[in-house]
C-alpha positions in Angstrom: 1.7 -2.9 -29.9 4.9 -2.7 -28.3 7.3 -0.4 -30.2 9.8 2.5 -29.7 7.2 4.6 -28.4 6.0 2.5 -25.7 6.0 4.1 -22.4 7.7 1.6 -19.8 6.7 1.1 -16.2 7.3 -1.7 -13.8 7.6 -2.7 -10.1 10.8 -3.5 -8.1 10.9 -5.8 -5.3 12.3 -9.1 -4.0 10.3 -11.3 -4.3 8.1 -9.8 -7.0 6.6 -12.8 -8.8 3.3 -12.8 -7.0 2.6 -9.2 -7.6 -0.8 -8.3 -9.1 0.2 -4.8 -10.0 1.4 -5.6 -13.7 -2.1 -7.1 -14.4 -3.7 -3.9 -12.8 -1.7 -1.0 -14.5 -1.7 -3.1 -18.0 -5.4 -3.2 -17.8 -5.3 0.7 -17.4 -3.1 1.2 -20.2 -5.3 -0.4 -22.6 -8.5 1.0 -21.3 -7.3 4.3 -21.8 -5.5 3.4 -24.9 -2.3 4.6 -23.8 0.9 2.8 -25.4 2.2 1.6 -22.1 3.8 -1.6 -20.4 4.2 -2.5 -16.9 6.7 -5.6 -16.1 7.8 -7.0 -12.7 11.6 -6.6 -12.0 13.2 -8.8 -9.1 16.1 -6.9 -7.7 18.4 -7.7 -4.8 18.8 -5.1 -1.9 22.4 -4.4 -2.8 21.4 -3.5 -6.5 18.8 -1.2 -5.9 20.8 2.0 -6.8 22.0 0.6 -10.0 18.4 -0.5 -10.7 17.2 3.2 -10.4 20.0 4.4 -12.3 19.5 1.7 -15.2 15.8 2.4 -15.4 16.2 6.2 -15.8 19.0 5.2 -18.5 16.4 3.0 -20.3 13.9 5.7 -20.3 11.1 4.3 -17.9 8.6 6.7 -17.0 7.9 5.3 -13.5 7.9 2.4 -11.3 6.1 0.9 -8.1 8.5 -0.1 -5.1 7.6 -2.8 -2.9 9.1 -4.7 -0.1 12.1 -5.0 1.0 13.0 -1.6 -0.9 10.6 1.0 0.1 13.1 2.5 2.3 16.6 1.8 0.7 15.4 3.4 -2.6 15.3 6.6 -1.0 18.9 7.2 -0.8 19.1 6.7 -4.8 16.5 9.4 -5.8 17.1 13.0 -6.7 13.7 14.2 -5.2 11.4 12.8 -2.6 7.8 14.3 -2.1 7.5 15.7 1.6 4.8 13.2 2.5 7.0 10.4 1.4 10.0 12.1 3.3 7.9 12.2 6.4 6.6 8.6 6.1 10.1 7.6 5.5 9.2 5.1 2.5 8.7 5.6 -1.2 6.4 3.1 -3.1 6.3 5.0 -6.3 9.0 6.8 -8.6 8.5 9.2 -11.3 11.4 10.0 -13.7 10.8 13.3 -15.6 12.8 16.1 -17.1 13.7 18.9 -15.0 11.6 21.7 -16.7 14.7 24.3 -16.8 17.8 22.1 -16.8 16.5 19.6 -18.9 18.3 16.8 -16.9 16.5 13.5 -16.0 15.2 13.8 -12.5 14.0 10.8 -10.1 11.2 11.6 -7.5 9.8 9.4 -5.0 6.3 9.5 -3.7 4.3 7.5 -1.1 0.6 6.5 -2.2 -0.1 3.7 0.2 -1.7 6.0 2.7 -4.0 7.2 0.1 -4.9 3.7 -0.7 -5.7 3.0 3.0 -7.5 6.1 3.4 -9.7 5.8 0.4 -10.6 2.3 1.1 -11.6 3.1 4.7 -13.5 6.0 3.8 -15.8 4.1 1.6 -17.1 2.3 5.0 -17.1 5.1 7.6 -16.4 8.4 8.2 -12.3 9.0 9.3 -12.4 12.4 10.7 -13.3 12.1 14.5 -13.4 8.3 14.5 -11.0 6.1 16.6 -9.3 3.3 14.7 -7.1 0.4 16.2 -4.2 -0.6 14.0 -2.5 -4.1 14.4 1.1 -3.7 13.5 4.1 -1.2 13.6 6.1 -2.1 10.3 6.0 0.0 7.1 2.5 -0.4 6.4 1.4 0.4 9.8 3.5 3.4 9.3 1.7 4.6 6.2 -1.9 3.7 7.2 -1.2 5.4 10.7 -0.2 8.6 8.8 -3.0 8.6 6.6 -5.3 8.1 9.5 -3.9 11.0 11.5 -3.8 13.2 8.5 -7.5 12.7 8.0 -8.3 13.5 11.5 -9.0 10.1 13.0 -7.7 9.0 16.7 -5.3 6.1 16.2 -4.4 3.5 18.7 -1.2 1.2 17.9 -0.8 -2.4 19.0 1.9 -4.7 18.3 3.6 -7.8 19.6 6.8 -6.1 20.0 6.0 -3.4 22.3 9.1 -1.5 21.9 8.5 -1.0 18.1 4.8 -0.5 18.8 5.4 2.4 21.2 8.1 3.6 18.9 5.6 4.0 16.1 2.9 5.6 18.3 5.2 8.0 19.3 6.0 9.0 15.9 2.4 9.3 14.9 1.7 11.2 18.5 -0.9 8.7 19.2 -1.9 6.0 21.9 -0.3 2.4 22.3 -2.0 -0.6 23.8 -0.3 -3.8 24.8 -1.6 -6.8 22.8 -3.0 -8.1 26.0 -5.0 -5.4 27.0 -7.2 -5.0 23.4 -10.2 -6.1 25.2 -10.2 -2.5 26.9 -10.0 -0.6 23.6 -13.0 1.0 22.2 -12.7 1.9 18.6 -14.9 2.0 15.4 -12.5 0.1 13.2 -9.5 -2.2 13.3 -7.0 -2.5 10.6 -4.6 -5.3 10.4 -1.3 -4.1 8.4 0.4 -7.3 9.4 1.3 -10.4 7.4 -0.6 -12.7 9.7 -3.3 -14.6 7.7 -1.2 -14.4 4.3 -0.7 -17.4 2.2 0.6 -20.0 3.2 -0.6 -19.6 6.7 -4.1 -18.9 5.9 -5.4 -20.1 9.4 -3.7 -17.5 11.6 -5.5 -14.7 13.3 -3.8 -11.2 14.1 -6.0 -11.2 17.1 -8.6 -13.1 18.8 -11.8 -13.6 17.1 -13.7 -12.7 20.5 -12.8 -9.2 20.1 -14.2 -8.4 16.6 -17.9 -7.7 17.7 -16.6 -4.7 19.1 -15.8 -3.0 15.7 -18.1 -1.6 13.3 -15.4 -2.1 10.6 -12.6 -4.4 9.8 -10.0 -3.9 7.3 -7.2 -6.3 6.4 -4.3 -5.3 3.8 -3.6 -8.9 3.1 -5.1 -9.8 -0.3 -3.9 -13.4 -0.6 -6.2 -14.6 0.2 -8.8 -12.2 -0.5 -11.2 -13.2 2.3 -8.7 -13.9 5.4 -9.8 -15.8 8.4 -9.8 -12.1 10.2 -12.5 -10.9 7.4 -14.3 -14.3 7.9 -14.6 -13.9 11.6 -15.5 -10.3 11.1 -18.5 -10.8 8.8 -19.7 -13.3 11.1 -19.6 -10.9 14.0 -21.6 -8.5 12.0 -18.8 -6.0 11.1 -18.5 -4.3 7.6 -15.2 -5.8 6.1 -12.7 -4.3 3.6 -10.4 -6.4 1.7 -6.7 -5.9 0.8 -7.7 -5.6 -2.7 -9.2 -2.3 -1.7 -5.9 -0.7 -0.5 -3.8 -2.2 -3.3 -6.6 -0.8 -5.9 -6.5 2.9 -4.6 -2.8 3.2 -4.0 -2.3 1.8 -7.6 -4.8 4.3 -9.1 -2.7 7.1 -7.5 0.3 5.9 -8.9 -1.3 5.8 -12.3 -2.3 9.3 -12.1 1.1 10.4 -11.1 2.6 8.8 -14.2 0.3 9.6 -16.8 -1.5 12.8 -15.5 -4.7 11.1 -16.5 -7.7 9.9 -14.3 -7.2 6.1 -13.6 -9.9 3.8 -14.8 -10.4 2.4 -11.4 -13.5 0.0 -12.4 -11.2 -1.8 -15.2 -8.4 -1.9 -12.6 -10.5 -3.6 -10.0 -11.9 -6.2 -12.6 -8.4 -6.9 -13.7 -7.5 -7.9 -10.1 -10.6 -9.8 -9.4 -10.1 -11.9 -12.5 -6.4 -12.7 -11.8 -7.3 -13.6 -8.2 -9.7 -16.2 -9.8 -7.1 -17.3 -12.2 -4.6 -18.0 -9.5 
């Protein structure tokens, strides 16, 4: 029942109509009998500041932030969690009353790195393992940060060498040119690029012949759920992790920040799978 006591949540992005987060979070609210609502909100880049102020004024509890606003939104927040500050991107906002001043405070967090670490840790030990990360964008930055924090050895590769070397330098890890991947020895490969995402589902972010060298292959793309990369990896005998896992676990971390309660992960996973089938 939506009423004056409903705890409002949502997601800011552009575009945002494709997001699976509303299905996941609304299922979680229902499961724990919390009077909450999570809605998608498309916001243009030039209106991000107004959107944050408006959400605070309307009494929102918290929101997710997706592309292309994860960096832009930071300048409009009152506080930023140290980890999000270090990563340079926010994907979660919590609105709360200051315990002493009573004023409303907006605080930014980043749960993307928690989601990727949790997903990968289900298939392998992170500490001491070597992981090849494809990409050098915001997702690669969060994933790479999480791996380094967990004690993994990270190698970055990217088609744009300058950008790839810049991220590798920030992480304090090695960079490998895309034409030298055959020389890399690593336990896992993670695709953080959009290569293979709908509608270009036949594309591969790396050559299929390289995949047998990895024990685990993870793709953060979830549309389609089984990307060409994961199909080839499975045929090569690799353990595979689809993009739903990272989405699920970063969302679970958001849910805990907003509600202070343990997220019903199984319910959230089932809701995501059901929605993907429906689509």
